[in-house]
mmCIF file as gemmi writes it, N, C-alpha and C atoms, coordinates in Angstrom:
data_model
loop_
_atom_site.group_PDB
_atom_site.id
_atom_site.type_symbol
_atom_site.label_atom_id
_atom_site.label_alt_id
_atom_site.label_comp_id
_atom_site.label_asym_id
_atom_site.label_entity_id
_atom_site.label_seq_id
_atom_site.pdbx_PDB_ins_code
_atom_site.Cartn_x
_atom_site.Cartn_y
_atom_site.Cartn_z
_atom_site.occupancy
_atom_site.B_iso_or_equiv
_atom_site.pdbx_formal_charge
_atom_site.auth_seq_id
_atom_site.auth_asym_id
_atom_site.pdbx_PDB_model_num
ATOM 1 N N . MET Axp A 1 ? 27.638 76.63 36.332 1 0 ? 1 A 1
ATOM 2 C CA . MET Axp A 1 ? 27.464 74.952 36.016 1 0 ? 1 A 1
ATOM 3 C C . MET Axp A 1 ? 27.529 74.886 34.696 1 0 ? 1 A 1
ATOM 4 N N . LYS Axp A 2 ? 28.123 75.72 33.836 1 0 ? 2 A 1
ATOM 5 C CA . LYS Axp A 2 ? 28.215 75.185 32.213 1 0 ? 2 A 1
ATOM 6 C C . LYS Axp A 2 ? 29.51 74.445 31.971 1 0 ? 2 A 1
ATOM 7 N N . ASN Axp A 3 ? 30.635 74.677 32.951 1 0 ? 3 A 1
ATOM 8 C CA . ASN Axp A 3 ? 31.753 74.063 32.908 1 0 ? 3 A 1
ATOM 9 C C . ASN Axp A 3 ? 31.263 72.359 33.235 1 0 ? 3 A 1
ATOM 10 N N . MET Axp A 4 ? 30.495 71.978 34.128 1 0 ? 4 A 1
ATOM 11 C CA . MET Axp A 4 ? 29.889 70.861 34.726 1 0 ? 4 A 1
ATOM 12 C C . MET Axp A 4 ? 28.789 70.002 33.567 1 0 ? 4 A 1
ATOM 13 N N . ASN Axp A 5 ? 28.295 70.915 32.718 1 0 ? 5 A 1
ATOM 14 C CA . ASN Axp A 5 ? 27.604 70.279 31.945 1 0 ? 5 A 1
ATOM 15 C C . ASN Axp A 5 ? 28.277 69.789 30.761 1 0 ? 5 A 1
ATOM 16 N N . SER Axp A 6 ? 29.391 70.851 30.345 1 0 ? 6 A 1
ATOM 17 C CA . SER Axp A 6 ? 30.242 69.881 29.179 1 0 ? 6 A 1
ATOM 18 C C . SER Axp A 6 ? 31.206 69.101 29.728 1 0 ? 6 A 1
ATOM 19 N N . LEU Axp A 7 ? 31.335 69.122 30.606 1 0 ? 7 A 1
ATOM 20 C CA . LEU Axp A 7 ? 32.269 67.721 31.469 1 0 ? 7 A 1
ATOM 21 C C . LEU Axp A 7 ? 31.41 66.591 31.357 1 0 ? 7 A 1
ATOM 22 N N . ALA Axp A 8 ? 30.46 66.384 32.232 1 0 ? 8 A 1
ATOM 23 C CA . ALA Axp A 8 ? 29.155 65.485 31.913 1 0 ? 8 A 1
ATOM 24 C C . ALA Axp A 8 ? 28.94 64.842 30.397 1 0 ? 8 A 1
ATOM 25 N N . LEU Axp A 9 ? 28.691 65.689 29.408 1 0 ? 9 A 1
ATOM 26 C CA . LEU Axp A 9 ? 28.547 65.665 28.22 1 0 ? 9 A 1
ATOM 27 C C . LEU Axp A 9 ? 29.708 64.555 27.779 1 0 ? 9 A 1
ATOM 28 N N . LEU Axp A 10 ? 30.854 65.334 27.867 1 0 ? 10 A 1
ATOM 29 C CA . LEU Axp A 10 ? 32.052 64.352 27.585 1 0 ? 10 A 1
ATOM 30 C C . LEU Axp A 10 ? 32.107 63.277 28.296 1 0 ? 10 A 1
ATOM 31 N N . VAL Axp A 11 ? 31.887 63.237 29.656 1 0 ? 11 A 1
ATOM 32 C CA . VAL Axp A 11 ? 31.901 61.61 29.933 1 0 ? 11 A 1
ATOM 33 C C . VAL Axp A 11 ? 31.156 60.685 29.487 1 0 ? 11 A 1
ATOM 34 N N . SER Axp A 12 ? 29.632 61.515 29.208 1 0 ? 12 A 1
ATOM 35 C CA . SER Axp A 12 ? 28.605 60.672 28.679 1 0 ? 12 A 1
ATOM 36 C C . SER Axp A 12 ? 29.406 60.172 27.284 1 0 ? 12 A 1
ATOM 37 N N . LEU Axp A 13 ? 29.876 60.486 26.494 1 0 ? 13 A 1
ATOM 38 C CA . LEU Axp A 13 ? 29.926 60.543 25.276 1 0 ? 13 A 1
ATOM 39 C C . LEU Axp A 13 ? 31.306 59.604 25.074 1 0 ? 13 A 1
ATOM 40 N N . ILE Axp A 14 ? 32.207 59.462 26.246 1 0 ? 14 A 1
ATOM 41 C CA . ILE Axp A 14 ? 33.493 58.693 26.313 1 0 ? 14 A 1
ATOM 42 C C . ILE Axp A 14 ? 32.819 57.299 26.68 1 0 ? 14 A 1
ATOM 43 N N . VAL Axp A 15 ? 32.073 57.114 27.711 1 0 ? 15 A 1
ATOM 44 C CA . VAL Axp A 15 ? 31.049 55.67 27.929 1 0 ? 15 A 1
ATOM 45 C C . VAL Axp A 15 ? 30.604 55.189 26.907 1 0 ? 15 A 1
ATOM 46 N N . LEU Axp A 16 ? 29.779 56.188 26.426 1 0 ? 16 A 1
ATOM 47 C CA . LEU Axp A 16 ? 28.982 55.714 24.905 1 0 ? 16 A 1
ATOM 48 C C . LEU Axp A 16 ? 29.869 55.182 23.985 1 0 ? 16 A 1
ATOM 49 N N . VAL Axp A 17 ? 30.521 55.804 23.562 1 0 ? 17 A 1
ATOM 50 C CA . VAL Axp A 17 ? 31.746 55.51 22.545 1 0 ? 17 A 1
ATOM 51 C C . VAL Axp A 17 ? 33.043 55.071 22.822 1 0 ? 17 A 1
ATOM 52 N N . GLY Axp A 18 ? 33.629 55.591 23.768 1 0 ? 18 A 1
ATOM 53 C CA . GLY Axp A 18 ? 35.084 54.98 24.185 1 0 ? 18 A 1
ATOM 54 C C . GLY Axp A 18 ? 35.099 53.753 24.725 1 0 ? 18 A 1
ATOM 55 N N . PHE Axp A 19 ? 34.404 53.236 25.395 1 0 ? 19 A 1
ATOM 56 C CA . PHE Axp A 19 ? 34.226 51.909 26.4 1 0 ? 19 A 1
ATOM 57 C C . PHE Axp A 19 ? 34.069 50.85 25.148 1 0 ? 19 A 1
ATOM 58 N N . PRO Axp A 20 ? 33.323 50.743 24.295 1 0 ? 20 A 1
ATOM 59 C CA . PRO Axp A 20 ? 32.924 49.812 23.519 1 0 ? 20 A 1
ATOM 60 C C . PRO Axp A 20 ? 34.074 49.554 22.44 1 0 ? 20 A 1
ATOM 61 N N . ILE Axp A 21 ? 34.573 50.81 21.925 1 0 ? 21 A 1
ATOM 62 C CA . ILE Axp A 21 ? 35.846 50.711 21.384 1 0 ? 21 A 1
ATOM 63 C C . ILE Axp A 21 ? 37.172 50.283 22.177 1 0 ? 21 A 1
ATOM 64 N N . LEU Axp A 22 ? 37.114 50.523 23.38 1 0 ? 22 A 1
ATOM 65 C CA . LEU Axp A 22 ? 38.296 49.902 24.261 1 0 ? 22 A 1
ATOM 66 C C . LEU Axp A 22 ? 38.381 48.256 24.248 1 0 ? 22 A 1
ATOM 67 N N . PHE Axp A 23 ? 36.876 47.776 24.479 1 0 ? 23 A 1
ATOM 68 C CA . PHE Axp A 23 ? 36.529 46.604 24.412 1 0 ? 23 A 1
ATOM 69 C C . PHE Axp A 23 ? 36.589 46.08 23.245 1 0 ? 23 A 1
ATOM 70 N N . LEU Axp A 24 ? 36.455 46.474 22.053 1 0 ? 24 A 1
ATOM 71 C CA . LEU Axp A 24 ? 36.746 46.026 20.752 1 0 ? 24 A 1
ATOM 72 C C . LEU Axp A 24 ? 37.998 45.759 20.289 1 0 ? 24 A 1
ATOM 73 N N . PHE Axp A 25 ? 39.064 46.753 21.03 1 0 ? 25 A 1
ATOM 74 C CA . PHE Axp A 25 ? 40.226 46.103 20.951 1 0 ? 25 A 1
ATOM 75 C C . PHE Axp A 25 ? 41.344 45.213 21.662 1 0 ? 25 A 1
ATOM 76 N N . VAL Axp A 26 ? 40.483 44.945 22.832 1 0 ? 26 A 1
ATOM 77 C CA . VAL Axp A 26 ? 40.606 43.667 23.905 1 0 ? 26 A 1
ATOM 78 C C . VAL Axp A 26 ? 40.066 42.58 23.082 1 0 ? 26 A 1
ATOM 79 N N . SER Axp A 27 ? 38.8 42.701 22.464 1 0 ? 27 A 1
ATOM 80 C CA . SER Axp A 27 ? 38.228 41.647 21.808 1 0 ? 27 A 1
ATOM 81 C C . SER Axp A 27 ? 39.286 41.233 20.398 1 0 ? 27 A 1
ATOM 82 N N . LEU Axp A 28 ? 39.603 41.873 20.002 1 0 ? 28 A 1
ATOM 83 C CA . LEU Axp A 28 ? 40.594 41.866 18.842 1 0 ? 28 A 1
ATOM 84 C C . LEU Axp A 28 ? 41.482 41.151 19.357 1 0 ? 28 A 1
ATOM 85 N N . TYR Axp A 29 ? 42.488 42.016 20.485 1 0 ? 29 A 1
ATOM 86 C CA . TYR Axp A 29 ? 43.753 41.013 20.748 1 0 ? 29 A 1
ATOM 87 C C . TYR Axp A 29 ? 43.548 39.9 21.641 1 0 ? 29 A 1
ATOM 88 N N . THR Axp A 30 ? 42.67 39.158 21.711 1 0 ? 30 A 1
ATOM 89 C CA . THR Axp A 30 ? 42.094 38.141 22.865 1 0 ? 30 A 1
ATOM 90 C C . THR Axp A 30 ? 41.432 37.15 22.037 1 0 ? 30 A 1
ATOM 91 N N . GLY Axp A 31 ? 40.59 37.429 20.87 1 0 ? 31 A 1
ATOM 92 C CA . GLY Axp A 31 ? 39.95 36.784 19.86 1 0 ? 31 A 1
ATOM 93 C C . GLY Axp A 31 ? 38.424 36.473 20.552 1 0 ? 31 A 1
ATOM 94 N N . ASP Axp A 32 ? 38.627 36.648 21.744 1 0 ? 32 A 1
ATOM 95 C CA . ASP Axp A 32 ? 37.072 36.336 22.725 1 0 ? 32 A 1
ATOM 96 C C . ASP Axp A 32 ? 36.3 37.449 22.528 1 0 ? 32 A 1
ATOM 97 N N . TRP Axp A 33 ? 35.368 37.525 22.06 1 0 ? 33 A 1
ATOM 98 C CA . TRP Axp A 33 ? 34.284 38.496 21.31 1 0 ? 33 A 1
ATOM 99 C C . TRP Axp A 33 ? 33.15 38.392 22.668 1 0 ? 33 A 1
ATOM 100 N N . ARG Axp A 34 ? 33.387 37.526 23.638 1 0 ? 34 A 1
ATOM 101 C CA . ARG Axp A 34 ? 32.283 37.883 24.914 1 0 ? 34 A 1
ATOM 102 C C . ARG Axp A 34 ? 33.169 39.33 25.462 1 0 ? 34 A 1
ATOM 103 N N . TYR Axp A 35 ? 33.888 39.756 25.364 1 0 ? 35 A 1
ATOM 104 C CA . TYR Axp A 35 ? 34.154 41.064 26.431 1 0 ? 35 A 1
ATOM 105 C C . TYR Axp A 35 ? 33.725 42.114 25.459 1 0 ? 35 A 1
ATOM 106 N N . LEU Axp A 36 ? 33.458 42.04 24.262 1 0 ? 36 A 1
ATOM 107 C CA . LEU Axp A 36 ? 32.871 42.897 23.533 1 0 ? 36 A 1
ATOM 108 C C . LEU Axp A 36 ? 31.22 43.079 23.781 1 0 ? 36 A 1
ATOM 109 N N . MET Axp A 37 ? 30.83 41.662 23.616 1 0 ? 37 A 1
ATOM 110 C CA . MET Axp A 37 ? 29.402 41.702 23.956 1 0 ? 37 A 1
ATOM 111 C C . MET Axp A 37 ? 28.793 42.347 25.37 1 0 ? 37 A 1
ATOM 112 N N . TRP Axp A 38 ? 29.569 41.73 26.388 1 0 ? 38 A 1
ATOM 113 C CA . TRP Axp A 38 ? 28.974 41.752 27.532 1 0 ? 38 A 1
ATOM 114 C C . TRP Axp A 38 ? 29.377 43.402 28.09 1 0 ? 38 A 1
ATOM 115 N N . SER Axp A 39 ? 30.031 44.235 27.401 1 0 ? 39 A 1
ATOM 116 C CA . SER Axp A 39 ? 30.322 45.615 27.54 1 0 ? 39 A 1
ATOM 117 C C . SER Axp A 39 ? 29.343 46.512 26.765 1 0 ? 39 A 1
ATOM 118 N N . LEU Axp A 40 ? 28.718 45.857 25.878 1 0 ? 40 A 1
ATOM 119 C CA . LEU Axp A 40 ? 27.837 47.118 25.076 1 0 ? 40 A 1
ATOM 120 C C . LEU Axp A 40 ? 26.531 47.443 26.079 1 0 ? 40 A 1
ATOM 121 N N . PRO Axp A 41 ? 25.819 46.553 26.51 1 0 ? 41 A 1
ATOM 122 C CA . PRO Axp A 41 ? 24.485 47.065 27.089 1 0 ? 41 A 1
ATOM 123 C C . PRO Axp A 41 ? 25.052 47.589 28.532 1 0 ? 41 A 1
ATOM 124 N N . PRO Axp A 42 ? 26.013 47.731 28.941 1 0 ? 42 A 1
ATOM 125 C CA . PRO Axp A 42 ? 26.014 48.678 30.067 1 0 ? 42 A 1
ATOM 126 C C . PRO Axp A 42 ? 26.433 50.172 29.822 1 0 ? 42 A 1
ATOM 127 N N . SER Axp A 43 ? 27.586 49.828 28.941 1 0 ? 43 A 1
ATOM 128 C CA . SER Axp A 43 ? 28.119 50.936 28.141 1 0 ? 43 A 1
ATOM 129 C C . SER Axp A 43 ? 26.959 51.918 27.726 1 0 ? 43 A 1
ATOM 130 N N . PHE Axp A 44 ? 25.75 51.165 26.895 1 0 ? 44 A 1
ATOM 131 C CA . PHE Axp A 44 ? 24.97 52.126 26.203 1 0 ? 44 A 1
ATOM 132 C C . PHE Axp A 44 ? 23.88 52.58 27.251 1 0 ? 44 A 1
ATOM 133 N N . LEU Axp A 45 ? 23.668 51.638 28.03 1 0 ? 45 A 1
ATOM 134 C CA . LEU Axp A 45 ? 22.777 52.167 29.404 1 0 ? 45 A 1
ATOM 135 C C . LEU Axp A 45 ? 23.048 53.293 30.128 1 0 ? 45 A 1
ATOM 136 N N . ALA Axp A 46 ? 24.487 53.331 30.554 1 0 ? 46 A 1
ATOM 137 C CA . ALA Axp A 46 ? 25.175 54.389 31.347 1 0 ? 46 A 1
ATOM 138 C C . ALA Axp A 46 ? 25.176 55.476 30.626 1 0 ? 46 A 1
ATOM 139 N N . GLY Axp A 47 ? 25.815 55.246 28.977 1 0 ? 47 A 1
ATOM 140 C CA . GLY Axp A 47 ? 26.088 56.721 27.997 1 0 ? 47 A 1
ATOM 141 C C . GLY Axp A 47 ? 24.97 57.416 27.86 1 0 ? 47 A 1
ATOM 142 N N . PHE Axp A 48 ? 23.821 56.586 27.556 1 0 ? 48 A 1
ATOM 143 C CA . PHE Axp A 48 ? 22.387 57.502 27.237 1 0 ? 48 A 1
ATOM 144 C C . PHE Axp A 48 ? 21.651 57.789 28.218 1 0 ? 48 A 1
ATOM 145 N N . THR Axp A 49 ? 21.922 57.513 29.294 1 0 ? 49 A 1
ATOM 146 C CA . THR Axp A 49 ? 21.45 57.858 30.547 1 0 ? 49 A 1
ATOM 147 C C . THR Axp A 49 ? 21.977 59.078 30.711 1 0 ? 49 A 1
ATOM 148 N N . GLY Axp A 50 ? 23.091 59.247 30.95 1 0 ? 50 A 1
ATOM 149 C CA . GLY Axp A 50 ? 23.8 60.255 31.082 1 0 ? 50 A 1
ATOM 150 C C . GLY Axp A 50 ? 23.779 61.628 29.879 1 0 ? 50 A 1
ATOM 151 N N . LEU Axp A 51 ? 23.921 60.893 28.722 1 0 ? 51 A 1
ATOM 152 C CA . LEU Axp A 51 ? 23.564 62.169 27.784 1 0 ? 51 A 1
ATOM 153 C C . LEU Axp A 51 ? 22.477 62.608 27.957 1 0 ? 51 A 1
ATOM 154 N N . ILE Axp A 52 ? 20.986 61.541 28.074 1 0 ? 52 A 1
ATOM 155 C CA . ILE Axp A 52 ? 19.837 62.412 27.99 1 0 ? 52 A 1
ATOM 156 C C . ILE Axp A 52 ? 19.806 63.247 29.466 1 0 ? 52 A 1
ATOM 157 N N . LEU Axp A 53 ? 19.988 62.824 30.49 1 0 ? 53 A 1
ATOM 158 C CA . LEU Axp A 53 ? 20.114 63.837 31.599 1 0 ? 53 A 1
ATOM 159 C C . LEU Axp A 53 ? 20.949 65.001 31.424 1 0 ? 53 A 1
ATOM 160 N N . THR Axp A 54 ? 22.013 64.89 30.763 1 0 ? 54 A 1
ATOM 161 C CA . THR Axp A 54 ? 22.649 65.992 30.49 1 0 ? 54 A 1
ATOM 162 C C . THR Axp A 54 ? 22.279 67.183 29.728 1 0 ? 54 A 1
ATOM 163 N N . VAL Axp A 55 ? 21.737 66.711 28.557 1 0 ? 55 A 1
ATOM 164 C CA . VAL Axp A 55 ? 20.934 67.622 27.357 1 0 ? 55 A 1
ATOM 165 C C . VAL Axp A 55 ? 19.831 68.292 27.729 1 0 ? 55 A 1
ATOM 166 N N . GLN Axp A 56 ? 18.98 67.415 28.573 1 0 ? 56 A 1
ATOM 167 C CA . GLN Axp A 56 ? 17.651 67.931 29.699 1 0 ? 56 A 1
ATOM 168 C C . GLN Axp A 56 ? 18.181 69.167 30.421 1 0 ? 56 A 1
ATOM 169 N N . THR Axp A 57 ? 19.045 68.8 31.554 1 0 ? 57 A 1
ATOM 170 C CA . THR Axp A 57 ? 19.519 70.357 32.102 1 0 ? 57 A 1
ATOM 171 C C . THR Axp A 57 ? 20.07 71.168 31.464 1 0 ? 57 A 1
ATOM 172 N N . MET Axp A 58 ? 20.807 70.732 30.326 1 0 ? 58 A 1
ATOM 173 C CA . MET Axp A 58 ? 21.475 72.235 29.273 1 0 ? 58 A 1
ATOM 174 C C . MET Axp A 58 ? 20.298 72.816 29.022 1 0 ? 58 A 1
ATOM 175 N N . LYS Axp A 59 ? 19.297 72.391 28.152 1 0 ? 59 A 1
ATOM 176 C CA . LYS Axp A 59 ? 18.077 72.881 27.481 1 0 ? 59 A 1
ATOM 177 C C . LYS Axp A 59 ? 17.618 73.848 28.851 1 0 ? 59 A 1
ATOM 178 N N . LYS Axp A 60 ? 17.103 73.053 30.135 1 0 ? 60 A 1
ATOM 179 C CA . LYS Axp A 60 ? 16.578 73.889 31.272 1 0 ? 60 A 1
ATOM 180 C C . LYS Axp A 60 ? 17.57 75.163 31.361 1 0 ? 60 A 1
ATOM 181 N N . GLU Axp A 61 ? 18.779 75.028 31.525 1 0 ? 61 A 1
ATOM 182 C CA . GLU Axp A 61 ? 19.372 76.297 32.05 1 0 ? 61 A 1
ATOM 183 C C . GLU Axp A 61 ? 19.514 77.195 30.632 1 0 ? 61 A 1
ATOM 184 N N . ARG Axp A 62 ? 19.275 76.56 29.463 1 0 ? 62 A 1
ATOM 185 C CA . ARG Axp A 62 ? 19.391 77.73 28.243 1 0 ? 62 A 1
ATOM 186 C C . ARG Axp A 62 ? 17.992 78.759 28.587 1 0 ? 62 A 1
ATOM 187 N N . LYS Axp A 63 ? 16.75 77.511 28.742 1 0 ? 63 A 1
ATOM 188 C CA . LYS Axp A 63 ? 15.611 78.533 29.034 1 0 ? 63 A 1
ATOM 189 C C . LYS Axp A 63 ? 15.439 79.616 29.786 1 0 ? 63 A 1
ATOM 190 N N . GLU Axp A 64 ? 16.099 78.865 31.257 1 0 ? 64 A 1
ATOM 191 C CA . GLU Axp A 64 ? 16.469 80.07 32.355 1 0 ? 64 A 1
ATOM 192 C C . GLU Axp A 64 ? 16.927 81.429 32.187 1 0 ? 64 A 1
ATOM 193 N N . ALA Axp A 65 ? 18.175 80.985 31.078 1 0 ? 65 A 1
ATOM 194 C CA . ALA Axp A 65 ? 19.121 82.088 30.748 1 0 ? 65 A 1
ATOM 195 C C . ALA Axp A 65 ? 18.769 83.321 30.071 1 0 ? 65 A 1
């Protein structure tokens, strides 16, 4: 299960950091900042949810081992 937790952690960080950076570049290219503004809340909600659940699972597995 350790590989799945590291994969889940990677995906959470990509959603949390990577998507806003991607939409920042889109906003810079188009000049329309609504792309960035509308992408921030879903990215943070999905990223933090995945991050919290992954960290809790990793702590639980560490306790059991």
